[in-house]
C-alpha positions as CSV (number, residue, x, y, z in Angstrom):
1,M,156.8,62.1,114.3
2,L,160.2,60.9,113.0
3,R,162.7,62.6,110.7
4,P,166.0,61.2,109.7
5,G,168.4,62.3,112.5
6,G,165.8,62.8,115.2
7,V,162.3,63.6,116.3
8,I,160.6,66.8,115.2
9,I,158.0,68.6,117.2
10,R,154.7,68.7,115.2
11,T,153.9,72.3,115.9
12,K,157.2,73.5,114.5
13,I,156.5,71.6,111.3
14,N,153.0,73.2,111.1
15,N,154.4,76.7,111.6
16,V,157.2,76.5,109.1
17,L,155.5,74.5,106.3
18,V,151.8,75.0,106.4
19,F,151.0,78.5,107.8
20,P,152.4,80.5,104.8
21,G,150.2,78.5,102.4
22,I,147.1,78.7,104.7
23,F,147.4,82.4,104.9
24,R,148.0,82.9,101.2
25,G,145.0,80.7,100.4
26,A,142.7,82.3,102.9
27,L,143.6,85.9,102.1
28,T,140.2,87.0,100.7
29,P,138.0,89.9,101.9
30,E,135.1,87.6,102.8
31,Q,137.1,85.0,104.7
32,K,137.1,86.0,108.4
33,E,138.6,82.9,110.0
34,I,140.7,79.7,109.4
35,T,138.3,76.7,109.4
36,E,139.0,73.1,110.2
37,E,138.2,72.3,106.6
38,M,141.0,74.6,105.5
39,K,143.4,73.1,108.0
40,M,142.6,69.5,106.8
41,A,143.0,70.5,103.2
42,A,146.4,72.0,104.0
43,A,147.5,68.8,105.9
44,E,146.4,66.6,103.0
45,A,148.2,68.7,100.5
46,L,151.4,68.6,102.6
47,A,151.1,64.9,103.0
48,G,150.6,64.5,99.3
49,L,153.9,66.3,98.6
50,I,155.8,64.4,101.2
51,F,154.6,60.9,100.5
52,A,154.3,61.2,96.7
53,G,157.6,59.5,96.3
54,G,156.5,56.4,98.3
55,A,158.1,57.5,101.5
56,D,157.6,55.6,104.7
57,E,154.5,57.1,106.4
58,R,156.3,57.1,109.7
59,V,159.1,59.3,108.5
60,F,158.5,63.0,107.8
61,D,161.2,64.3,105.5
62,S,160.4,67.7,104.0
63,D,162.5,70.8,103.6
64,P,161.1,74.0,105.1
65,F,162.4,75.8,102.0
66,D,160.7,73.5,99.5
67,S,159.2,76.0,97.0
68,R,156.3,73.6,96.2
69,V,154.8,73.6,99.7
70,A,153.2,77.1,100.1
71,P,151.6,77.2,96.6
72,A,150.2,73.7,96.9
73,V,148.8,74.4,100.4
74,A,147.4,77.8,99.2
75,A,145.6,76.2,96.2
76,V,143.7,73.7,98.3
77,V,142.9,76.3,101.1
78,K,141.6,78.6,98.4
79,Q,139.3,75.8,97.2
80,A,138.1,75.2,100.8
81,V,137.3,78.9,101.1
82,K,135.0,78.7,98.1
83,R,133.0,75.8,99.6
């Protein structure tokens, strides 16, 4: 995975960008685990935010402090919980 200025390790991107939204979206009394469906929904939401501006699919350029990320991921994870 490339980012302007270097290569980023994928797991660090997941931890910083996706986990806050996953946990916020999955925080319900009936949800006991994080499912693959929830993880895929989170990944697709993140990709939608990053590449919405027509960015090159090989370049990952997102700010860990982007205030749109956690709410967007939480919303799709919450939908996945309901399924």
